[in-house]
C-alpha positions as protocol buffer text, in pm:
chain_id: "A"
residue {
  index: 1
  type: MET
  ca { x: -1172 y: -747 z: -835 }
}
residue {
  index: 2
  type: THR
  ca { x: -791 y: -913 z: -730 }
}
residue {
  index: 3
  type: PRO
  ca { x: -616 y: -765 z: -997 }
}
residue {
  index: 4
  type: ILE
  ca { x: -754 y: -409 z: -997 }
}
residue {
  index: 5
  type: VAL
  ca { x: -628 y: -354 z: -602 }
}
residue {
  index: 6
  type: LYS
  ca { x: -322 y: -507 z: -711 }
}
residue {
  index: 7
  type: LEU
  ca { x: -285 y: -247 z: -960 }
}
residue {
  index: 8
  type: ILE
  ca { x: -383 y: 25 z: -679 }
}
residue {
  index: 9
  type: SER
  ca { x: -186 y: -157 z: -429 }
}
residue {
  index: 10
  type: LEU
  ca { x: 135 y: -127 z: -663 }
}
residue {
  index: 11
  type: VAL
  ca { x: 116 y: 226 z: -809 }
}
residue {
  index: 12
  type: SER
  ca { x: 35 y: 339 z: -413 }
}
residue {
  index: 13
  type: LEU
  ca { x: 345 y: 149 z: -304 }
}
residue {
  index: 14
  type: ALA
  ca { x: 482 y: 391 z: -638 }
}
residue {
  index: 15
  type: ALA
  ca { x: 337 y: 657 z: -487 }
}
residue {
  index: 16
  type: VAL
  ca { x: 549 y: 635 z: -180 }
}
residue {
  index: 17
  type: MET
  ca { x: 863 y: 549 z: -294 }
}
residue {
  index: 18
  type: LEU
  ca { x: 905 y: 742 z: -617 }
}
residue {
  index: 19
  type: PRO
  ca { x: 891 y: 1101 z: -458 }
}
residue {
  index: 20
  type: CYS
  ca { x: 1116 y: 983 z: -245 }
}
residue {
  index: 21
  type: LEU
  ca { x: 1416 y: 907 z: -470 }
}
residue {
  index: 22
  type: GLY
  ca { x: 1302 y: 1251 z: -654 }
}
residue {
  index: 23
  type: TYR
  ca { x: 1350 y: 1421 z: -383 }
}
residue {
  index: 24
  type: PHE
  ca { x: 1690 y: 1247 z: -335 }
}
residue {
  index: 25
  type: LEU
  ca { x: 1789 y: 1369 z: -676 }
}
residue {
  index: 26
  type: GLY
  ca { x: 1656 y: 1729 z: -623 }
}
residue {
  index: 27
  type: LEU
  ca { x: 1362 y: 1727 z: -868 }
}
residue {
  index: 28
  type: VAL
  ca { x: 1127 y: 1714 z: -567 }
}
residue {
  index: 29
  type: GLY
  ca { x: 1049 y: 1945 z: -305 }
}
residue {
  index: 30
  type: LEU
  ca { x: 1049 y: 1796 z: 60 }
}
residue {
  index: 31
  type: ASP
  ca { x: 588 y: 1912 z: 132 }
}
residue {
  index: 32
  type: ALA
  ca { x: 524 y: 1764 z: -165 }
}
residue {
  index: 33
  type: VAL
  ca { x: 738 y: 1417 z: -58 }
}
residue {
  index: 34
  type: LYS
  ca { x: 556 y: 1426 z: 231 }
}
residue {
  index: 35
  type: TRP
  ca { x: 196 y: 1525 z: 132 }
}
residue {
  index: 36
  type: THR
  ca { x: 262 y: 1184 z: -167 }
}
residue {
  index: 37
  type: ALA
  ca { x: 409 y: 944 z: 69 }
}
residue {
  index: 38
  type: LEU
  ca { x: 161 y: 985 z: 325 }
}
residue {
  index: 39
  type: ALA
  ca { x: -119 y: 948 z: 78 }
}
residue {
  index: 40
  type: GLY
  ca { x: 29 y: 649 z: -112 }
}
residue {
  index: 41
  type: THR
  ca { x: 64 y: 514 z: 259 }
}
residue {
  index: 42
  type: ILE
  ca { x: -285 y: 517 z: 319 }
}
residue {
  index: 43
  type: VAL
  ca { x: -399 y: 402 z: 39 }
}
residue {
  index: 44
  type: TRP
  ca { x: -175 y: 138 z: 52 }
}
residue {
  index: 45
  type: PHE
  ca { x: -301 y: -11 z: 360 }
}
residue {
  index: 46
  type: ILE
  ca { x: -656 y: -5 z: 235 }
}
residue {
  index: 47
  type: ALA
  ca { x: -562 y: -150 z: -83 }
}
residue {
  index: 48
  type: THR
  ca { x: -332 y: -455 z: 67 }
}
residue {
  index: 49
  type: PRO
  ca { x: -499 y: -658 z: 268 }
}
residue {
  index: 50
  type: MET
  ca { x: -794 y: -721 z: 31 }
}
residue {
  index: 51
  type: TRP
  ca { x: -571 y: -904 z: -238 }
}
residue {
  index: 52
  type: MET
  ca { x: -300 y: -1054 z: 65 }
}
residue {
  index: 53
  type: SER
  ca { x: -594 y: -1188 z: 276 }
}
residue {
  index: 54
  type: ARG
  ca { x: -584 y: -1551 z: 388 }
}
residue {
  index: 55
  type: ASP
  ca { x: -874 y: -1768 z: 340 }
}
residue {
  index: 56
  type: LEU
  ca { x: -907 y: -1946 z: 733 }
}
residue {
  index: 57
  type: PRO
  ca { x: -940 y: -2345 z: 758 }
}
residue {
  index: 58
  type: VAL
  ca { x: -1308 y: -2430 z: 804 }
}
residue {
  index: 59
  type: ASP
  ca { x: -1236 y: -2541 z: 1137 }
}
residue {
  index: 60
  type: ALA
  ca { x: -1096 y: -2189 z: 1296 }
}
residue {
  index: 61
  type: GLY
  ca { x: -1441 y: -2133 z: 1489 }
}
residue {
  index: 62
  type: GLU
  ca { x: -1371 y: -2407 z: 1716 }
}
residue {
  index: 63
  type: VAL
  ca { x: -980 y: -2348 z: 1802 }
}
residue {
  index: 64
  type: GLU
  ca { x: -991 y: -2228 z: 2140 }
}
residue {
  index: 65
  type: ILE
  ca { x: -639 y: -1974 z: 2152 }
}
């Protein structure tokens, strides 16, 4: 599952960056950039923690902060 989630994360990051570059070059309208970047941001924040999370040590439940 991790390779699939990494791919989704990468595609969503591209969905944030590429339309901005397209707008800079005059290829894409501003409304399309806003909606694509919003959708890419939401998907990125959902997908990325799934593969970047780390396992906590065994005794982490015993530590009081």
